[in-house]
ZAKE-273290 format. One record per residue: x, y, z of N, C-alpha, C, CB in turn. Coordinates in steps of 0.001 Angstrom, whole numbers. Glycine has a CB too. Example, Ala and Ser with C-alpha at 12.3 -4.5 7.8 and 13.67 -1.06 7.14 Angstrom:
+---------+---------+---------+---------+---------+---------+---------+---------+---------+---------+---------+---------+
|     nc1 |     nc2 |     nc3 |    cac1 |    cac2 |    cac3 |     cc1 |     cc2 |     cc3 |    cbc1 |    cbc2 |    cbc3 |
+---------+---------+---------+---------+---------+---------+---------+---------+---------+---------+---------+---------+
|   13190 |   -5690 |    7800 |   12300 |   -4500 |    7800 |   13200 |   -3300 |    7800 |   11308 |   -4473 |    9046 |
|   12850 |   -2250 |    7080 |   13670 |   -1060 |    7140 |   12900 |      30 |    7870 |   14084 |    -598 |    5725 |
+---------+---------+---------+---------+---------+---------+---------+---------+---------+---------+---------+---------+
end
This chain:
+---------+---------+---------+---------+---------+---------+---------+---------+---------+---------+---------+---------+
|     nc1 |     nc2 |     nc3 |    cac1 |    cac2 |    cac3 |     cc1 |     cc2 |     cc3 |    cbc1 |    cbc2 |    cbc3 |
+---------+---------+---------+---------+---------+---------+---------+---------+---------+---------+---------+---------+
|    1189 |   -1079 |     134 |    -220 |      85 |    -161 |     920 |    1247 |     130 |   -2035 |      76 |    1241 |
|     285 |    2283 |   -1003 |    1041 |    3197 |    -873 |     707 |    4174 |     589 |     946 |    3859 |   -2199 |
|    1456 |    4557 |     999 |    1099 |    5467 |    2267 |    1345 |    6946 |    2312 |    1833 |    4994 |    3400 |
|    2175 |    7439 |    1108 |    2558 |    8277 |    1133 |    1376 |    9085 |     212 |    3876 |    8128 |     887 |
|     392 |    8361 |    -717 |    -385 |    8746 |   -1505 |   -1719 |    8356 |   -1270 |      21 |    8457 |   -2556 |
|   -2015 |    7837 |     -11 |   -2980 |    6923 |    -203 |   -4482 |    7975 |      97 |   -2674 |    5498 |     917 |
|   -5319 |    7235 |    -320 |   -7034 |    8272 |    -251 |   -7481 |    8051 |     182 |   -8037 |    8567 |    -936 |
|   -7693 |    7318 |    1647 |   -8662 |    7471 |    2064 |   -8353 |    8437 |    3553 |   -9278 |    6120 |    2070 |
|   -9562 |    8769 |    3910 |   -9499 |    9725 |    4586 |   -8658 |    9801 |    6094 |  -10728 |    9952 |    4620 |
|   -7963 |   10778 |    6281 |   -6968 |   10459 |    7856 |   -7395 |   10491 |    8910 |   -5945 |   11263 |    8242 |
|   -8843 |   10404 |    8828 |   -9476 |    9974 |   10033 |   -9454 |    8454 |   10338 |  -10838 |   10424 |    9988 |
|   -9300 |    7888 |    9266 |   -9525 |    6357 |    9122 |   -8405 |    5790 |    9344 |  -10014 |    5859 |    7848 |
|   -7052 |    6303 |    9451 |   -6030 |    5693 |    9111 |   -5644 |    5955 |   10755 |   -5125 |    6260 |    7736 |
|   -4995 |    5010 |   10942 |   -4409 |    5248 |   12617 |   -2928 |    5916 |   12285 |   -4178 |    3462 |   13725 |
|   -3053 |    6439 |   13007 |   -1760 |    7813 |   13212 |    -858 |    6918 |   13851 |   -2130 |    9449 |   14380 |
|     328 |    6810 |   13238 |    1454 |    6471 |   13587 |    2864 |    6717 |   13460 |    1357 |    5774 |   13413 |
|    3462 |    7489 |   14577 |    4860 |    8008 |   13799 |    5851 |    7571 |   14047 |    5242 |    9190 |   13880 |
|    6782 |    7521 |   13241 |    7343 |    7125 |   12592 |    8748 |    6715 |   13383 |    7241 |    7913 |   11605 |
|    8855 |    7830 |   14632 |    9951 |    7261 |   15694 |    9541 |    7310 |   16971 |   11251 |    7981 |   15711 |
|    8420 |    6768 |   16776 |    7383 |    6035 |   18537 |    7867 |    4284 |   17946 |    4483 |    6425 |   18592 |
|    7630 |    4348 |   16884 |    7918 |    2917 |   16293 |    9621 |    2580 |   16276 |    7262 |    2870 |   14605 |
|   10540 |    3695 |   16008 |   11905 |    2872 |   15752 |   13003 |    3567 |   16490 |   12336 |    2781 |   14128 |
|   12294 |    4112 |   17769 |   13247 |    4748 |   18399 |   13772 |    3899 |   19108 |   12931 |    5769 |   19039 |
|   15303 |    4280 |   19375 |   16149 |    2550 |   20526 |   16555 |    3417 |   21525 |   18000 |    1320 |   19802 |
|   17434 |    3081 |   23082 |   17904 |    3348 |   23895 |   19509 |    3377 |   23777 |   17337 |    2690 |   24663 |
|   19790 |    4912 |   23521 |   21464 |    4340 |   23075 |   22269 |    3880 |   24048 |   22422 |    5422 |   22475 |
|   21995 |    4498 |   25390 |   22749 |    3821 |   26319 |   22846 |    2298 |   26292 |   22290 |    4195 |   27491 |
|   21416 |    1753 |   26185 |   21264 |     104 |   26289 |   22391 |    -425 |   24749 |   19056 |    -478 |   26050 |
|   21862 |     136 |   23971 |   22843 |    -260 |   22745 |   24129 |    -630 |   22779 |   22978 |     654 |   21947 |
|   24871 |     641 |   23963 |   26171 |     662 |   24369 |   26731 |    -420 |   25314 |   26339 |    1843 |   24916 |
|   26112 |    -290 |   26372 |   26783 |    -902 |   27054 |   25683 |   -2462 |   27679 |   27362 |     274 |   28106 |
|   24617 |   -2386 |   26845 |   24034 |   -3607 |   26767 |   22985 |   -3329 |   27496 |   24777 |   -4745 |   27169 |
|   21900 |   -4469 |   27071 |   20755 |   -4655 |   27727 |   20730 |   -6156 |   28149 |   19590 |   -4221 |   26872 |
|   19982 |   -6476 |   29644 |   19613 |   -7740 |   29675 |   18161 |   -8791 |   28921 |   19613 |   -7700 |   30945 |
|   18922 |   -9732 |   28438 |   18058 |  -10363 |   27344 |   18321 |  -11172 |   28215 |   18260 |  -10555 |   25748 |
|   16638 |  -12695 |   28416 |   16465 |  -13844 |   29015 |   16446 |  -15124 |   27993 |   15246 |  -13694 |   29791 |
|   17637 |  -15903 |   28262 |   17795 |  -17325 |   27788 |   17057 |  -18144 |   28625 |   19205 |  -17818 |   27753 |
|   16064 |  -18679 |   28362 |   15903 |  -20109 |   28757 |   15891 |  -19001 |   30867 |   17833 |  -21715 |   27953 |
|   16676 |  -19791 |   31552 |   16858 |  -19865 |   32889 |   18259 |  -18572 |   33376 |   17231 |  -21646 |   33187 |
|   18513 |  -18150 |   32298 |   19795 |  -17320 |   32924 |   19916 |  -15979 |   31853 |   21464 |  -18417 |   32914 |
|   20452 |  -15348 |   31665 |   20219 |  -13573 |   31501 |   21733 |  -13201 |   30976 |   19775 |  -12550 |   33308 |
|   21812 |  -12924 |   29851 |   22967 |  -12336 |   28773 |   22689 |  -10819 |   29213 |   22669 |  -12700 |   26806 |
|   23867 |   -9762 |   29504 |   23601 |   -8521 |   28950 |   24308 |   -8144 |   27700 |   23851 |   -7597 |   29881 |
|   23368 |   -7614 |   26774 |   24125 |   -7937 |   24857 |   24058 |   -6588 |   24565 |   23030 |   -9052 |   23343 |
|   25011 |   -6275 |   24029 |   24991 |   -4849 |   22959 |   24793 |   -5151 |   21566 |   26432 |   -3983 |   22937 |
|   24477 |   -3905 |   21316 |   24020 |   -4098 |   20027 |   25041 |   -3232 |   18690 |   22407 |   -3554 |   20133 |
|   24619 |   -4889 |   17931 |   25790 |   -4642 |   16826 |   25690 |   -3633 |   16208 |   25949 |   -5533 |   15829 |
|   25048 |   -2416 |   16378 |   25507 |    -846 |   16159 |   26498 |    -781 |   16584 |   24836 |     249 |   16694 |
|   26577 |   -1309 |   17848 |   27519 |    -252 |   19093 |   29289 |    -301 |   17592 |   27988 |   -1734 |   21730 |
|   29744 |    1557 |   19003 |   31247 |     619 |   18315 |   32154 |     193 |   18443 |   31850 |     792 |   17734 |
|   31893 |   -1133 |   19627 |   33086 |   -2339 |   20063 |   32567 |   -3106 |   19386 |   33373 |   -2948 |   21575 |
|   31184 |   -3859 |   18506 |   30949 |   -4330 |   17621 |   31496 |   -4199 |   16253 |   30077 |   -4198 |   17726 |
|   31158 |   -2578 |   16211 |   31601 |   -2508 |   14497 |   32750 |   -2367 |   14387 |   31094 |   -1423 |   13592 |
|   33436 |   -2255 |   15595 |   34790 |   -2031 |   14998 |   35612 |   -3265 |   14733 |   35578 |   -1158 |   15882 |
|   35080 |   -4547 |   15864 |   35335 |   -5966 |   15802 |   35049 |   -6795 |   14470 |   34563 |   -6533 |   16847 |
|   33568 |   -6204 |   13838 |   33275 |   -6613 |   12852 |   34301 |   -5795 |   11572 |   31778 |   -6479 |   12880 |
|   34603 |   -4708 |   11784 |   35741 |   -3921 |   10885 |   36940 |   -5012 |   10264 |   36596 |   -2667 |   11984 |
|   37592 |   -4547 |   11967 |   38539 |   -5876 |   11619 |   38562 |   -7060 |   11366 |   39108 |   -6126 |   12193 |
|   37289 |   -7943 |   11560 |   37306 |   -9393 |   10623 |   37461 |   -8897 |    9424 |   35947 |  -10413 |   10603 |
|   36383 |   -8192 |    8533 |   36101 |   -7665 |    7195 |   37791 |   -7689 |    6166 |   35362 |   -5865 |    7507 |
|   37936 |   -6442 |    7425 |   39787 |   -7018 |    6897 |   40408 |   -7904 |    6376 |   40599 |   -7238 |    7625 |
|   40260 |   -8283 |    7568 |   41133 |   -9672 |    7738 |   40553 |  -11146 |    6941 |   41152 |  -10012 |    9486 |
|   39432 |  -11003 |    6762 |   38494 |  -11714 |    5497 |   38766 |  -11614 |    4146 |   37181 |  -11233 |    5450 |
|   38952 |  -10650 |    4255 |   39232 |  -10158 |    2227 |   39418 |  -10857 |    1389 |   40357 |   -9417 |    1696 |
|   40930 |  -11521 |    2156 |   42171 |  -12406 |     595 |   41176 |  -13652 |     543 |   44521 |  -13177 |    1149 |
|   40667 |  -13927 |    1872 |   40127 |  -15265 |    1811 |   38967 |  -15150 |    1259 |   40013 |  -15953 |    3014 |
|   38400 |  -14008 |     827 |   36857 |  -14246 |     136 |   37175 |  -13964 |   -1061 |   35527 |  -13329 |     601 |
|   38412 |  -13338 |   -1262 |   38932 |  -13053 |   -2863 |   39208 |  -14957 |   -3009 |   40879 |  -11650 |   -3070 |
|   39761 |  -15138 |   -2475 |   40623 |  -16226 |   -3059 |   39083 |  -17599 |   -3117 |   42375 |  -16655 |   -1694 |
|   38185 |  -17474 |   -2286 |   36877 |  -18288 |   -2211 |   35816 |  -18115 |   -3133 |   36278 |  -18095 |   -1034 |
|   35284 |  -16925 |   -3821 |   34740 |  -16744 |   -4983 |   34275 |  -16228 |   -3722 |   34199 |  -17635 |   -6210 |
|   34290 |  -15197 |   -3006 |   33450 |  -14065 |   -1982 |   32481 |  -15115 |    -997 |   32220 |  -12758 |   -3085 |
|   32879 |  -16855 |    -532 |   32591 |  -17792 |     135 |   33482 |  -17567 |    1234 |   32633 |  -18977 |    -529 |
|   33036 |  -17628 |    2529 |   34040 |  -18002 |    3683 |   34331 |  -19046 |    4362 |   33899 |  -17449 |    4518 |
|   35141 |  -20191 |    4650 |   35192 |  -21644 |    4604 |   34546 |  -21461 |    5945 |   36700 |  -22545 |    4394 |
|   33594 |  -22974 |    6155 |   32973 |  -22913 |    7566 |   33913 |  -22396 |    8922 |   32490 |  -24420 |    7854 |
|   35298 |  -23024 |    9076 |   35424 |  -22683 |   10618 |   35877 |  -21165 |   10450 |   36649 |  -23729 |   11563 |
|   35717 |  -20244 |    9253 |   36053 |  -19010 |    8900 |   34836 |  -18287 |    9865 |   36058 |  -18761 |    7160 |
|   33710 |  -18724 |    8941 |   32532 |  -17923 |    9593 |   32218 |  -18555 |   11146 |   31067 |  -18073 |    8543 |
|   32636 |  -19589 |   11713 |   32357 |  -19766 |   12879 |   33037 |  -18964 |   13747 |   32465 |  -20903 |   13131 |
|   34569 |  -18592 |   13723 |   35322 |  -17864 |   14394 |   35049 |  -16774 |   13806 |   36573 |  -18190 |   14500 |
|   34296 |  -15918 |   12921 |   33809 |  -14814 |   13306 |   32788 |  -14757 |   14166 |   33544 |  -14234 |   12418 |
|   31733 |  -15088 |   13884 |   30263 |  -15673 |   14687 |   30858 |  -15528 |   15773 |   29544 |  -17294 |   14477 |
|   31705 |  -16274 |   16309 |   32173 |  -16725 |   17994 |   32873 |  -15023 |   18525 |   33870 |  -18443 |   18015 |
|   33507 |  -14305 |   17644 |   33735 |  -12718 |   18357 |   33108 |  -12179 |   18404 |   34384 |  -11842 |   18086 |
|   31745 |  -12553 |   17319 |   31015 |  -11476 |   17185 |   30615 |  -11559 |   18645 |   29906 |  -11472 |   16032 |
|   30076 |  -12324 |   18613 |   29088 |  -12854 |   20387 |   29777 |  -12412 |   21111 |   28833 |  -14524 |   21046 |
|   30948 |  -12615 |   21574 |   31456 |  -12437 |   22570 |   31895 |  -11210 |   22730 |   32202 |  -13208 |   22731 |
|   32048 |  -10134 |   21382 |   31878 |   -8491 |   21717 |   30527 |   -8395 |   22403 |   31874 |   -7415 |   20253 |
|   29262 |   -8717 |   21991 |   28161 |   -8512 |   21997 |   27939 |   -8471 |   23668 |   27456 |   -9488 |   21097 |
|   28181 |   -9993 |   24007 |   28472 |  -10292 |   25454 |   28731 |   -9404 |   26844 |   29489 |  -10925 |   25328 |
|   28002 |   -8281 |   27358 |   28768 |   -7887 |   28484 |   28854 |   -8202 |   29728 |   28665 |   -6993 |   28611 |
|   28068 |   -9127 |   29927 |   27952 |   -9640 |   31426 |   26739 |  -10767 |   31131 |   27469 |   -8243 |   32722 |
|   26855 |  -11587 |   31980 |   25568 |  -12587 |   32059 |   25563 |  -13057 |   33853 |   25864 |  -14247 |   30783 |
|   24331 |  -13665 |   33999 |   24053 |  -13962 |   35668 |   22980 |  -15669 |   34970 |   22696 |  -12052 |   36903 |
|   23375 |  -16363 |   35868 |   22806 |  -17617 |   36163 |   22990 |  -18310 |   34898 |   21340 |  -17566 |   36650 |
|   24237 |  -18693 |   34863 |   24883 |  -19449 |   33348 |   25195 |  -20932 |   34345 |   26831 |  -18425 |   32369 |
|   24286 |  -21913 |   33975 |   25737 |  -22983 |   34466 |   26631 |  -23519 |   33855 |   25544 |  -24072 |   34971 |
|   27357 |  -23977 |   34267 |   28809 |  -24725 |   33704 |   28383 |  -25657 |   32784 |   29771 |  -25563 |   34857 |
|   28690 |  -25998 |   31791 |   27779 |  -26761 |   30800 |   28364 |  -28401 |   31601 |   28248 |  -26395 |   28673 |
|   26847 |  -29505 |   31276 |   27432 |  -30726 |   31804 |   28707 |  -31170 |   31445 |   26683 |  -31696 |   31543 |
|   29037 |  -31228 |   30104 |   29866 |  -31953 |   29414 |   31153 |  -31159 |   29428 |   29328 |  -32270 |   28089 |
|   31410 |  -30421 |   30143 |   33189 |  -29489 |   30603 |   33024 |  -30179 |   32149 |   33264 |  -26941 |   30655 |
|   34139 |  -29924 |   32299 |   34779 |  -30280 |   33724 |   34685 |  -29014 |   34686 |   36444 |  -30730 |   33561 |
|   33619 |  -29928 |   35576 |   33297 |  -29077 |   36081 |   33879 |  -28759 |   37552 |   32163 |  -29212 |   35921 |
|   35126 |  -29364 |   37356 |   35811 |  -29292 |   38685 |   36904 |  -27993 |   38622 |   36618 |  -30825 |   39000 |
|   37168 |  -27478 |   37306 |   37629 |  -25979 |   37461 |   36659 |  -25351 |   37547 |   38398 |  -25356 |   36487 |
|   35645 |  -25007 |   38073 |   34880 |  -23862 |   38765 |   34599 |  -24240 |   39981 |   33635 |  -23436 |   38144 |
|   34420 |  -22998 |   40915 |   34110 |  -23101 |   41944 |   32594 |  -23412 |   42088 |   34575 |  -22107 |   42486 |
|   31689 |  -23352 |   41157 |   30596 |  -23826 |   41606 |   29377 |  -24249 |   40425 |   30197 |  -22795 |   42565 |
|   28390 |  -24546 |   40436 |   27617 |  -24682 |   39247 |   27240 |  -23710 |   38154 |   26622 |  -25056 |   39629 |
|   27745 |  -22197 |   38658 |   27643 |  -21804 |   37632 |   28673 |  -21104 |   37459 |   26650 |  -21334 |   37420 |
|   28885 |  -20909 |   35838 |   30298 |  -19861 |   35360 |   30051 |  -18915 |   34916 |   31242 |  -20211 |   34400 |
|   31110 |  -18269 |   36419 |   31955 |  -16754 |   35815 |   31992 |  -15950 |   34945 |   32901 |  -16745 |   35579 |
|   31381 |  -14958 |   34860 |   31279 |  -13860 |   32969 |   32984 |  -13746 |   33311 |   29953 |  -11439 |   32808 |
|   33324 |  -13952 |   31718 |   34691 |  -13464 |   31465 |   35233 |  -13763 |   30324 |   35543 |  -13855 |   32330 |
|   35765 |  -12740 |   29870 |   36374 |  -12946 |   28340 |   36635 |  -14504 |   27953 |   37920 |  -12125 |   28201 |
|   37205 |  -15079 |   28376 |   37702 |  -16247 |   28240 |   36271 |  -17489 |   28456 |   39003 |  -16290 |   29379 |
|   35906 |  -17227 |   29451 |   34745 |  -18061 |   29841 |   33364 |  -17816 |   28363 |   34168 |  -17353 |   31699 |
|   33190 |  -16361 |   28050 |   32700 |  -16095 |   26934 |   33534 |  -17183 |   25694 |   32871 |  -14458 |   26789 |
|   34662 |  -16735 |   25471 |   34766 |  -17125 |   24160 |   34456 |  -18903 |   24227 |   36365 |  -16617 |   23558 |
|   34604 |  -20024 |   25740 |   34524 |  -21082 |   25190 |   33476 |  -21617 |   25352 |   35316 |  -21738 |   25411 |
|   31862 |  -20303 |   25964 |   31087 |  -21090 |   25476 |   30300 |  -20467 |   23964 |   30200 |  -21415 |   26659 |
|   31054 |  -19552 |   23322 |   30366 |  -19218 |   22208 |   30799 |  -20069 |   21315 |   30468 |  -17930 |   21802 |
|   32466 |  -20639 |   21201 |   33239 |  -21622 |   20583 |   32695 |  -23288 |   20815 |   34707 |  -21371 |   21169 |
|   31905 |  -23574 |   21653 |   31234 |  -24767 |   21758 |   30118 |  -25129 |   20948 |   30871 |  -24864 |   22890 |
|   30894 |  -25914 |   20157 |   29546 |  -26588 |   19055 |   28782 |  -27248 |   19379 |   29745 |  -27360 |   18035 |
|   27955 |  -27249 |   20668 |   26983 |  -27868 |   20685 |   26032 |  -26374 |   21138 |   27123 |  -29275 |   21639 |
|   26540 |  -25716 |   21206 |   25647 |  -24271 |   21864 |   25568 |  -23521 |   20777 |   26385 |  -23259 |   23150 |
|   25768 |  -23498 |   19378 |   25952 |  -23059 |   18579 |   24678 |  -21936 |   18179 |   26324 |  -24054 |   17895 |
|   23572 |  -22556 |   18571 |   22481 |  -21983 |   18893 |   21969 |  -20734 |   19541 |   22155 |  -22649 |   19349 |
|   22546 |  -21196 |   20752 |   22902 |  -19897 |   21678 |   23870 |  -18748 |   21208 |   23556 |  -20399 |   22953 |
|   25055 |  -19186 |   20708 |   25640 |  -18075 |   19569 |   25006 |  -17447 |   18894 |   26336 |  -18435 |   18663 |
|   23744 |  -18370 |   18034 |   23260 |  -17419 |   17321 |   21591 |  -16463 |   17419 |   23435 |  -18117 |   16207 |
|   21202 |  -17123 |   18690 |   20410 |  -16506 |   19699 |   20824 |  -15132 |   20009 |   20433 |  -17286 |   20888 |
|   22400 |  -14965 |   20692 |   22625 |  -14074 |   21151 |   23038 |  -12859 |   19810 |   23550 |  -14511 |   22192 |
|   23543 |  -13192 |   18674 |   23703 |  -12641 |   17565 |   22647 |  -12171 |   16964 |   24253 |  -13321 |   16878 |
|   21558 |  -13057 |   17168 |   19856 |  -12494 |   16646 |   19558 |  -10973 |   17524 |   18300 |  -13959 |   17285 |
|   19838 |  -11135 |   19153 |   19737 |  -10225 |   19934 |   20239 |   -8904 |   19973 |   19989 |  -10654 |   20699 |
|   21750 |   -8866 |   19642 |   22354 |   -8062 |   19005 |   22488 |   -6868 |   17717 |   22785 |   -8654 |   18982 |
|   21205 |   -7913 |   16797 |   21340 |   -7530 |   15686 |   19853 |   -6611 |   15533 |   21660 |   -8785 |   14733 |
|   18758 |   -7344 |   16491 |   17671 |   -7135 |   16464 |   17125 |   -5426 |   16931 |   17266 |   -8245 |   17212 |
|   16729 |   -4558 |   16392 |   16793 |   -3702 |   17071 |   15032 |   -3419 |   18249 |   17305 |   -2628 |   15932 |
|   14477 |   -4768 |   18330 |   13245 |   -4897 |   19086 |   14136 |   -4773 |   20627 |   12234 |   -6537 |   18704 |
|   15508 |   -5172 |   20109 |   16043 |   -5873 |   21664 |   16616 |   -4387 |   22494 |   17723 |   -7335 |   21403 |
|   16673 |   -3525 |   21395 |   17092 |   -2033 |   22237 |   15981 |    -663 |   21905 |   18893 |   -1461 |   21594 |
|   14794 |   -1513 |   22001 |   13725 |    -103 |   21262 |   13752 |     287 |   22801 |   11671 |    -460 |   20275 |
|   13677 |    1716 |   22814 |   13462 |    2868 |   24091 |   12342 |    2345 |   25035 |   12923 |    4519 |   23489 |
|   12043 |    2872 |   26327 |   11032 |    1886 |   26911 |   10216 |    2812 |   26379 |   10909 |    1416 |   28544 |
|    9876 |    3784 |   26229 |    9171 |    4723 |   24954 |    8063 |    4084 |   24250 |   10231 |    5068 |   23741 |
|    8936 |    4037 |   23079 |    8512 |    3244 |   21925 |    8069 |    1777 |   22250 |    9647 |    3208 |   20937 |
|    8533 |     730 |   23291 |    7757 |    -501 |   24005 |    6596 |    -248 |   24251 |    8225 |    -966 |   25224 |
|    6140 |     842 |   25203 |    4846 |    1306 |   25964 |    4028 |    1504 |   24666 |    4993 |    2804 |   27025 |
|    4458 |    2689 |   23826 |    3577 |    3109 |   22587 |    3305 |    1774 |   22186 |    4286 |    4078 |   21348 |
|    3853 |     663 |   21417 |    3593 |     -38 |   21109 |    2589 |   -1718 |   21691 |    4526 |     204 |   20774 |
|    2761 |    -851 |   22941 |    2021 |   -2020 |   23945 |    2728 |   -3339 |   24104 |     556 |   -2453 |   23379 |
|    4151 |   -3528 |   24111 |    5147 |   -4368 |   23882 |    5885 |   -4185 |   25377 |    6021 |   -3979 |   22476 |
|    5514 |   -3612 |   26216 |    6506 |   -3401 |   27340 |    6695 |   -4352 |   28010 |    6263 |   -2504 |   28189 |
|    7536 |   -4759 |   29031 |    7084 |   -5895 |   30011 |    5762 |   -5567 |   30981 |    8370 |   -6217 |   31004 |
|    5445 |   -4426 |   31438 |    4318 |   -4283 |   32152 |    2889 |   -4862 |   31314 |    4279 |   -2743 |   32512 |
|    3266 |   -4506 |   29914 |    1754 |   -4645 |   29129 |    2009 |   -5769 |   28739 |    1240 |   -3657 |   27881 |
|    2686 |   -6923 |   28706 |    3325 |   -7857 |   28060 |    3037 |   -9335 |   28910 |    4863 |   -7381 |   27941 |
|    3355 |   -8589 |   30444 |    3629 |   -9262 |   31124 |    4959 |  -10455 |   31525 |    2751 |   -9463 |   30963 |
|    5829 |   -9558 |   30445 |    7005 |  -10058 |   30769 |    7862 |   -9476 |   30002 |    7096 |  -11344 |   30718 |
|    9230 |   -9850 |   29521 |    9993 |   -9254 |   29226 |    9860 |   -9085 |   27265 |   11149 |   -9901 |   29998 |
|   10119 |   -8162 |   27238 |    9848 |   -8026 |   25750 |   10901 |   -8548 |   24485 |    9678 |   -6553 |   25589 |
|   11826 |   -8629 |   25530 |   13706 |   -9297 |   24863 |   13743 |  -10421 |   24744 |   15143 |   -9186 |   25765 |
|   12460 |  -10987 |   24985 |   13480 |  -12375 |   24824 |   13347 |  -13219 |   23740 |   13335 |  -13365 |   25928 |
|   14791 |  -14109 |   23818 |   14841 |  -14186 |   22726 |   15097 |  -15796 |   23010 |   15769 |  -13187 |   21988 |
|   14261 |  -16738 |   22448 |   14320 |  -18336 |   22287 |   14815 |  -19234 |   21478 |   13417 |  -18740 |   22204 |
|   14839 |  -18605 |   20090 |   15029 |  -19500 |   18919 |   15871 |  -18475 |   18165 |   13589 |  -20073 |   18108 |
|   16679 |  -19349 |   17702 |   17360 |  -18004 |   16052 |   16897 |  -18590 |   15315 |   19139 |  -17661 |   15383 |
|   16215 |  -17559 |   14328 |   15318 |  -17279 |   13101 |   15828 |  -18036 |   11922 |   15267 |  -15730 |   12729 |
|   17358 |  -18294 |   12073 |   18047 |  -19106 |   11058 |   18985 |  -20119 |   10832 |   18425 |  -18556 |   10566 |
+---------+---------+---------+---------+---------+---------+---------+---------+---------+---------+---------+---------+
end
């Protein structure tokens, strides 16, 4: 439908402000926003953040020769490495993340995996957790994760309006 030249009377169209729909929280995009995954929470920064963009730019520069040599396609191990790097950049912290049962639990002080850059890299690089890695990346790339409270409330999708956190990510989309 051509919304610019619609012939419907103005009083029958619902007025939607462009900025009310797309406004995000710049602080949450940079510092991260808590996003629940099962019984755990990850603090995730936006893919549009400076830190994320710096890592992505560095990756693209390093990948350019591989892309040229392989007809524009990265080998699967390079794709995984890039995803791990981006996911680790997106994760700013976490809460209530258990040590995976197939890891050596004796290395840790308790049943929960403490957040650190090394633990984030190990978790995101674990082949059994590729769907978690994809979900982290999806959350970092989704503007819905970082919508301002005002935007979410206007759309009726705020935590109070929906009975829960509107930023819940359950499954990757691809």
